[in-house]
N, C-alpha and C positions, 0 to 999 in steps of 0.2 A: 105300887109303883112296878113300871118295867124294868125288866132284867137287860143289861147290856149283852147278853149272851147272843142273842140272835144277831144282834149289829156287828159282835165281832166275827161272827162266821161270815156274814156276808162280805164284811170287809178282807179277811182273809181268802174267801173265795175270789173276791176282786183281784186281790193280788196275785194268785196263782193263774187265773184266766188272762190276766194281762201278758203275764210272761208266757204262757203257751201260744197266745196271738202273736206275740214277737218272735217264739219259735217257729211258726210256721212260714216265716219269708225264707230263711236257708233251707228249710226242707222243701218249700215248693220251687226252690231255684232247681233242685234237681229234676223236677219236671220240666221246668224251662228249658234245660238243656235239650230236650226232647222237641222243642218248638212252643211257640206261643199257645196254640190250641190245647198241648198237653197241660202245659201249665194253669190255664185258666179251668179247664176242665177238672184237673185235681184239687183247685182252690174251692170251686163250686161244689165239688162233691163233699169237700172236708166241711164248708160251713152249712151245708144243707143237711148234713148228717144229724145235726141236733134234733131236727123234726122227727128222726126215728128215736133217739135216745132218750128226749125228754118223756115221752110216754112211756117209755120200757122202765125209765127210773121210778114214775109215778106207780106203775102197775106192779114193779117188783117190791117196791117201798112199803106199798099198802100191806103187803102180805107178810112183812118181818117186821119184828119189834123195832122200834126206833123209828120208823116213818120213812119216807122218800127220799129227804134230804140228807139223813144219816147214810142211807144205804146208796145213795149216789156219791157222798164225800168219800165212803169207804172204797168204792170203785176207782173214784178218782186218784185217791193216795195210791192205791196200789199200784194202777197202771202208770203214774208219775214216777214212783220209785223204779219201775222197770223201765221207763224211758232213761232215766239217770244212769241205770247200769249198762245201757246199751250205746253203742259207737257207730259213728258214721252213717252208712246207708242202711244198716239194720233199723235205724230209728225212723225211717220215713213212714212206712205204714202206722207203725205202733204209736209214732208221736204224734201223727194226724189225726189219728183216732181219739188220743187223749185231748187234744185241741176240742174235738166236736163233744166229747164228753163234759169236758168242763163248762163249755157254754151253756149245756142242757142242763147240768145241774146248778149253775148261777141263775138260770130262767126260774128254775122251781122255787131257788131259794129266794129270791128277790120279790117274786109275788107273794111267797108264804110271808115273808117280812112285811109288806106292804098291807096284806090283809089285817095282820095282826096289829100293826102299830101306825098306818098310815103312810101315805106317799113320802111325807117330809123325813121321816125317820129312815126308811129305805133308801132315798136319795142321798142322805146325809151319811149313811154306812157304805155306799158306792165312794163317796168323796173320801172315807177313812182310807178305804182300799186304795184308792189312788195316790194318795198321799204316801202310804206306807209302799207303794210300788216306787214312787219317786224315790223316797229315802233308801230303800234297798238298793236301788241302781247306784245311787251315789257312794253308799258303802261297796258296792262291786266295781265301780268305776265304768259302770254300764254294760259291762260284759256279764250277762246273766250266769247263775249258777247254774242253769239247764245245761249249758255248753262244758261246765268244768267237772272233769274226774278227779280233781283232787281232792284234799281234807275241806278247803275252803268250800267247794262245791257241794260236797257232800254234807258238811255240817248245815249250810243255809237251807238247802231243800231238805233234809231230814226235819229241823227244825220248825220250817214253816209248815210242813205237812203234819207234823205232830201237834203243833198249835191248832190246825185248821180241824183234824179228827177230834182232838179234845173239845173243841166249841161245839162240833156237831153232837158229839156223845152228851155234852152238858145239857143240851138244848133239844135232845132227841124225842120225838114223838110229839113237839109241841110246835114245830113249824110248818105243819102242813094239816090241819086239822080235815076229817072226813068231810066231803062236800055236803052231807045231809045233816051235819050238827050245825046248831046256830047256836053261838054262843053270844056275849056280851058285845054290844055295838061298839065300833071303832071308829075314832074321828079321821077324815081325810085331809087334804092340805087345808082346805078352806074352813075345817072346823065343824063341817056336816057330820052326821052320824049315818051309816049304813050298816045294814046286817053283815054279820061276819061271814056270810054265805055272799061275799063280792069278790070282785077281781081287780087288780090294777089294771086302769082304764086303757094305757096304751104301751104295753109293755115291751112293745118292738122297739121304742125308742132307745131301750138299752144296746142294742144293736149299732147305730152310729155312734152312740155314746163311745162305746167300746173301741170301735175303729178309730175315729177321731183321738181318742184318749192314747191309743196304744202308738199312734203315728205322732201326733204333735202335741196335745193337751197333757199328757202324763209322760212325755218323752223327754227328760232332761238333755239327752243330746242334741236333739232337735231344736230347743230353746237356746242352746249354746251356739249352734252352726247358725242358726236363723238370725239371731241378734248378734253375731261375732263378738260374744263375750265369752271369757273363762266358764268351762261347765262348772266349777263349784260355785259361781256366782249364780248363773242362769240356773241350773238346779235347785240350789237353795231356796230362790224367790218362787220357783214352780212349785216346790213341795210346800212352803209357807202359804202359797195360795190356796193350795188345796184343803190345807189345816184350817185356814180361816173360812173357806166354804163350808164347813160342817155348822158354822154359826150362822149361816144365811137365814134371814126372815123374810118371810112373804109379806107383801104388803095386804090390806084389808081388803081394797077394792081394786082388783086387777084382774084382767082374763088373759093375762101373761103377755099381752101382745109387746109391751115395752121390752120384757126380759127377751122375746124370742128376737125383736130386731136389734137388741143390743148383743145378742150372742152372736148373729150373723155379723154383724160389724166388727166385732173382736177378732173372730176368727179371720175375716177378710184383711183387716188390720195385720194380723201377725203373719199371714201368708204373705203379704208383700213387703213386710218391713225387713231391712237388712242391717242395723244397728241396734243400738243399746236401747233406744226409746222402746222397741218392742218388749223389754222385759216389764214395762206398766202392764202390758196385754197379758203377759206370762201370768202375771200375779192377780189381775183381775178376773180374768176369763172363768175360772173353775166355780166362783161364787154364782155368776150369771148360770153357767150350766146347771148348777145344783138346783137353782129355782126352777128351771126348765123342766128338769127331771122330776122335780116334786110335783108340779103339776101334772106332768104325764103320766105318773104313778099314782096319782089320788084314785080313790077307790069308786067303782060302779057297780049298782045294784046288779046281780046277776049269779050264775051259777060259779063256784071256784073253779081253780084250775085243774079241770079232770084232763082224763086222757085223750080225750076227743080236743079240747081246746091247746094243750100241749104242745099237739105238731106244729099249727100254724103259728103260735105263738113264739116258740124255739126257731122256727124257719124263718120268720121276721127277723130275729134277733142275729141268728147266723149270718144271713144275707145281708143284714143292714151294717154288719162287721166288717166283712170280706168286699162288698163291690165298692166302696168308695176308694179302698186300698188296690184293689186288683186293676180297676180302670184307670187310675192313677199312675200306676206302675206301668201298665201295658203301653202307654203312650209313649215311654222310651223306647219301644222297638214299633209299634203301630202308631204313629202320631193321630191325635184326635182331631185335629184341625182348630183347634181352639187351646189356649192355655191349661195344661192340666190341673192346675191348684183352682181352677173353678170347678173341678170335680169334688173337691174338698168342702169348698163353699156351699155346692150344691147339697152334698150331705148334712151340713149344718143348717141348711134351709129346711131339708125336711124333719131333723131332729127339733128344730126350733118350733116347726108347725104342731108337733105332737104337745108342746107345752102351752097351746093355746086353747082357751076354753071355746067350745062349740056351741053355746047358749043353754046348755042343759044344765049347768051348775047354778051356784047360787052367791055371785062374786060378793055380795055385802055382807056376807056372815062372817063373825071373827075367826082370826087365826086362831091355831091350836096355841095353849099356854106354852111357855118357854119350857116348864119341866116336863112336860110330856115328848117334846120335841128333840132337846138336848141331854137331860140328864142321863140316858140311856148311853151316850156317846161320850160321856167325860172320861172315861178311862180309856177307851179305843183309841181316843183323839190324842191323849196324853201320849200312848204307846206310839202312834205314828209320828207326832211332834218330836219325840226323843230318836226316833228313826232318821227323819230328817237332819236332826241336829247333828248326830254323831256322821251320818253321811256327809254332810256337810264340812265337818271338822276334817273328816279323811280325806275328802276330795281336797280342801284347800292345803292340807299338809302335803299331800302328793305333789299339787302344783308348784309349792315353794321349794320342796326338796328337787324336783325337775329342773328348776330354773337355776337355784344356785349350782347344782351340779354340771350343768352345761354352760355356766361362766366361765372365762379365762380369768386367771388371777392375774394381777400385776406381776410383768417379767416374764410371763408364759412363753417358751420359743415356739414357733410356729414349726409344723412339721414340713420336712422336704418332701414327703410322699402323702399323698391323701388315698383313702381308700373309699370308694362310692359302690353302695348296693342298689341296683334298680329294680322293683317289683312291680306288676301289675297284681294287685291283692283281690281282685274280683269280689272286693267288699269284705274281705275276711273269710269267704265260704269256699271250701275246697270242693273239689268234684265228688264227694260222697255226701255232701250238704251238711258239713260240720263247720263250726265256727270256734276257731282254735286261735285266739289271739296269742297266747302263750308260746304257741310252737311257732308262730310267724317270728315273734320277739327272738326267740332261741335262734333261730335259722340267721336272723339279722345279725345279733350280737356276737355269735359265733365267728364272725368275720372283722370285728372291731373298727366298723366304718365309722369314718368321719362325716358322712353325708349319705343319706338315704333318699332316693326318688322314688316316689310310689304313684300309682294309678288305681283308680277304682277305688278310693278310699270311702268307707261309710261314715258318718257323723249323725247316726240316728235313722238312717235310711231302712225304710220297713224290710227290704231283701236282706239287708245284714243284720238282722236281729236286732234293730234299735240301739246297737252300740257306737259308742265315740270311738272308732278305732285310731282317728288320728289323735287325739288327746292320750287314750291308753297306751299305744306304743311310745308317744314323746315321754310319757310318764314313766314307763318300765323300762326304756331306753336311756334315760337321763338325758334328752335332748329336747330341743326347741322344736317348734313345727310352724311351718307356714303353710297355709290352706289356700286352694283356689277352689271355689265352686265350680261346678261344670253343668252337669244335668238339671241339678238344681242346688239347694246350698246343703243338701246333705249327702251329696255324692259328688268328689272331685279328685285334684291331684293336690300332692302333699311335698315338702321337703323337710326332711327333719336332720339336725346337724347338731353336733356339740361345739361347734364353733360360734362366734360372734355373727349373728344374721340379722342385722337390723334394717338392710335395705332390701325389701322385698317388693317386688312388681308382681300383680295378677293381668294376665292378660286374658280376654274373652276372644275366642277364635271364631271366625265366620261359621255361621249355621249351613249354609251351601243347601244340599239335599237333604239333611238330617240323617237318620231321627233324632241325633241327641245333641245338645248344645256341648261345646269341648272347650278347654281352657288351658293355659300354661301359667306356670307359677316360678318366677326366677328370682333366685337369692344370691346376692353378692356378698360372698365370703373372705376372709383372708386366708393366705397360703405365704408358703416361705418364698414363692417366686412372685408374690403380687396376688392382688384381689382377682377372683375367678368368678366367672358367672355360672351358677348350676340351675338348670332348667328341667323341671318335670313337666312332660307333655303327654297328651293323649289325643291322637287323631281321630277322626271319624271312620266308623266301621263299614262294612260292606265292601266288597271288591270294586262294585262297579261306581264309587265315591272317589276315584281318583282325582277328577278336577276340583272337588271340596277341599280334600286332602292338601293339593298343591296350593290352593288358596290359604289356606290355614298355615302352612308352612312360609309362603310369603309375608303373610302377617308378624309371624313370630321372629323371622329374621330381620324383618325393618325394625323390630323392637329392641333387637340385641345390640349391644356395642360391637361393632364392626372389627374394631381395632384392640380389644381387650380379650383375654383368655375367656374360653366359654367351653362350658360341657353342656350338651342336651341329650337327656335320657328320656326313655320313655317308650309307651307301645305307640307306634306308628301306623299300624294295621297297614302294613305295606313290606313286600318281601324283596330280598335282593335283585335288582336289574329291573326294578319298577321305575316311574319316573319320580316319585318321591324321595327314593333312594339316591339316585342320580342327582336330583337338586340338592340335597345335603351334602352330597359328596364334592359338590363345586367349592364348598368353603371348609367342610370338617372331615375328619376321618374317623372312619367306624372303628371303635376300640377291639370287638372281636375280629375284625379283619385285621387288624395289626400287631394284636398281641394276643390273640385266641385261636378259636377253631372256628373258621367261617362255615364249616358244615353243620354246626351245632344249632338246634332247633330250640325254641322256646314256648311253641303253644301247638297242642295243648300239653299239660304238664304230665298226664297219664298215657297219651299217645303221642307225642311230639311229631307234626306234620308240616309245620310252619316256622318260618324265623322272621317275626313281626317286632320283637322288643330289641330295642337299639341304644346304645351309648355313643355319641358322637363327640368329639371335641376339635377346638381349635386353640392353638397357644399352649397346649398341653403334651406331655410325652406319656405315651401308653405303656405301661410295663408288662400288665399282665391283664388278661380279660377271660373270665372263667362262667360257663352257665350251669348253675346247679342244678343237675339233674335228679338229685334225690329230695328237693323241696316241693313238697307235694300240698301245700297249705293254700294253694290257689289254682286257677285253671292256667296259668302262665308259670314259667319257671324264670327265678330271678338270674339276674347277671353281677357279678362281682368283679370290680375293675381297680386295678392299683394305676395310680398315674401321678406325674409330677408337672407342677406348673411353670411353665417356661418364662411367662411375661407377655407383654404384647408382641403381637404378630400378625401380619396381614391377614393370613387365612388358612396356614397350612399346620398339619399336625405331625409331630414325627414319633417314629417308632422307638421304643426303648431297646 
């Protein structure tokens, strides 16, 4: 009977590699600050490096006790622990090297598992890893342990790495037989037997499967934002979907065409959905993907994965992982001319094609028995399911606790004075390439705000490490959140408040000259002086886009109640004296100009040279406005404003 050890090994490796792929987004953002070419070059270099590292793992591993997989895992564990101890910019080179090594080791391990047990078990082991990754993200609120230097971050990291090392040690020297050794025949996905000196037919499909999973198919924040449902619900269904995928069974007479077409249709539907029906797709897609991977990893006669074959195989996996994500993301700075979600559909088509027979096989042969494909997975699947259940429970508890804490009890007196914090978060990534949501939360809560207006908020965005920053900050600060998608449904503006905020309006702004879609979100909330409209706004960037920004402001001003008190806060990408500011000043007063230091600059945070972040108000009295010069968790500096709502007024704002 087959042991579960190699499946546990591949599942844990998959979890580690998915986290590493997510980590590369914030790290590569450091290169993006130097320009698009620098970012693309760093990304391609990182994900092409497995072509050098996979042969190295095989060469070294065959000369040391335990074999290549154990040698690779030991190196990966050591490097990952080093990364956990590093901070900020010091992580850049080491962190990206760890990403490349992780992919290289995974390539070697998946091929070895497929050779030993067939493509079906290898595909299902990957599914267990995806399920475990979703469960762990739910436990952590989608903010990965990779970015945490606290006890939780270290405990999770060490725990996963120790388990990975133990799995590799227990399975040592068995995951990679020497290429000249022929052992018992093993079945492939269709039940055929081929010599053990075989190879996984289309190992390169692991690349697009990893990329698509990191971004959308095993990303609970993506599921929540894309379907406009709570993280606890969307993430739980996603995790359950991957657990169910481990039980997928192949038809006995199929070339894989139906599975391929179904996968493309499901991913396309998920990318086009914007409401809860997308949860059905979230639940169903993993099973279809596993069927496609099973076909693509079926065995084919030929030499085993040797040093010569490892390079192109690892190159295909590495580039297959990053290219869809890179091109999708670059569209926001250099528009492709077509909707960038089509890039992900194209990647799905490529992946699906890898699961279609080319005519070499014998589709009429029986499928392997249930015992041979499922028994090795019982314990790993149970562990993954437990992780999903625990994560779902914690996510649900956080959501309920936050909702209760942000609800006013009957008879609560409304404050005479409101505190507002406005901040462009740069999707949570600081100038040194770190993602520290806890530090962002501490900066905000130090001022005990009633309302927080945020821009560039990530909800599963690949450049933001896959974190749902909107949900995480709302739960951490015990506030309710209203989110407005902008560039896509994973990136936009938010308003957080601990006051009742049931009247929420999301406004799409004119695209103009691009290159990004922009939006505004307005929340009507109570105050002692009467209801006030609070808007979080982000206008188009690039200096030459003034006409577009003016059109966007005209659209916003037409949407706001001209008679009621209103506060408009955000990144206007416009400086004092520009037409955009002149237009706003016709109706609103500027908080910093009225009650702060007009010379205070807000961008960049480490070397300020522009004032492009603003808080405007009408029907309010600004009492104080301060730019926080020591808040370095983003490339923008936050503004803290104290104000009093005066009530309905034509259009003027009084100084306090």
